[in-house]
N, C-alpha and C positions, 0 to 999 in steps of 0.2 A: 834081644837082651830082655830078660825078665825083670820085673819090678823087685827090687831088693828092699826089704823093709826093716832089716835088723842091722846089727853090727857084727863084723866077722868075729868068730869065736876066739881067734888068736890075737885080738886087738890088745894093744898095750893097756895097762891099768888106767882107769879113769876115762877112757875114751867112750865106753858105753854110756856112762853118766853124762858126759859132755853132749853126746848125740841126743840122749833123752831130753836134755834141757834145751836143745837147739830147735825151737819151735819153727823158725824160719825154714830151715832145710826140710824138716818133716812135712810142713804144710805145703811146700812146693814140690814135694816128691823127690827131693835130692837125697839119694841113697849113698851110704858109705859102703863101698864094695871091698876095698882092701885098705889096711892102714898098718903102718909100722913107724918107729921113730924116724923122722925125716922123709917119709913117703906117704902118699895117700892116693887112692883112686875112688872117684865118685861118679855117679851116673844121674842123668836127668833127662826127662822127655820134655821138649818144648811144647807148652800148652797154648791154647788159643788166647788165653789171657796174658801171655808173655810176649806178644808181638807189638811192634810200634805201628805207626800210620802207614809205613811202607810194606807191612805184612811180613816183616822179618823179625827174628828174635831181638828184643830190645837189648841194647848194650848193657844196661843196668843189670839185667838178669844174667847175662854172660859173665859180667864182672863178679856178681854175687856168687855164681857157681864156682868160678876159679878161686875166689877168695875163700870159699868154704873148704876146698881141697887144700889150699895153703894152710888154713887154720888147723886142720886135722893133722897135717904133716908136721907142723912145728910144735903142736901140743902132744905128739906121740912120745915125747921124752918125759912128760910128767908135769914139770912146773908150768904155771900159767904163763902162756906166751901169746902176744897179740901182734897185730900188724903195726908197724912203725910207718911204713909207706908202701905204696903199690902202684903199678901202672899196667895197663893192658893195651895190646895192639889187636884190633879187630881185622882179620884177614879175609874172611868170607862170611856171607850171611848164613844163618840157620833158620829153618822154617818150622812151622807148626808140625808136630809129629816127629821131628828129628830126635833120635836118641843120641845124647851127647855123653862123652866121658871127659872128666877133668883129671889129669894125672899130675900130681905135685911131686917134685923131687928137690931135695935139699942140695944146694950147690956148695955152701960153706957155712960153718958156724964158728964164732969166736966169742968167748965169754958169754954174754947175754944176748948177742946179736946173731942173726942168721939171714941167709939169702936163699930164696926158693923160687924155682921156675915151675910154672903150671902150663901145660898144653891142653887146650880144649879141642876135642875131635868129635866129628860125627862117628857113628858106629862103623862106617865104612873106612875109617882111618883118615879122612880128609880133615886137615887142621883148619879150625874156625878162628881161633884166637890164641895168642901167647900172652902170658901174664908173668910179671916178676914182682915178688913181694919181699920186703925186708921186715924181719920180725925182731921183737925185743921181749925178753923174758921179764915178767913183772915180779915173780916170787919164786922162792926155792933156790936150790943150788944148781949151777950149770953143770951138766954132765959132760964128760969128755966126748968129742966127736967119735962116731963109730968108724971102724976101719973100712 
């Protein structure tokens, strides 16, 4: 997997600006690979400065990575949307050099609230973590769910 440094050309309005202001993702090399309303795919390589004392990817970085995919998926509709709550289940360790993908998928939206699942995988498809986030829209009008 190559390093992706931009935003997909077909990204929803406002996503390029959101990514440009996202200094955390950009500084950690978290790339936005695909994005659409209710969906996002991001990539990240585990760096030497991302591991804990056991030599495996620190859970905080894995949570941050999944949370970023969640954020882009729920903000793809346009109005400002943030996490209301989230949880992660760590299934397998990730190591320095592992290429990871975080795929966020909307499960449901109702009014200003949404539920999203994010699967974090190694590039070989092995699932490392599962994340569920609940979102709340802060501003703008809720759009109807997509078909």
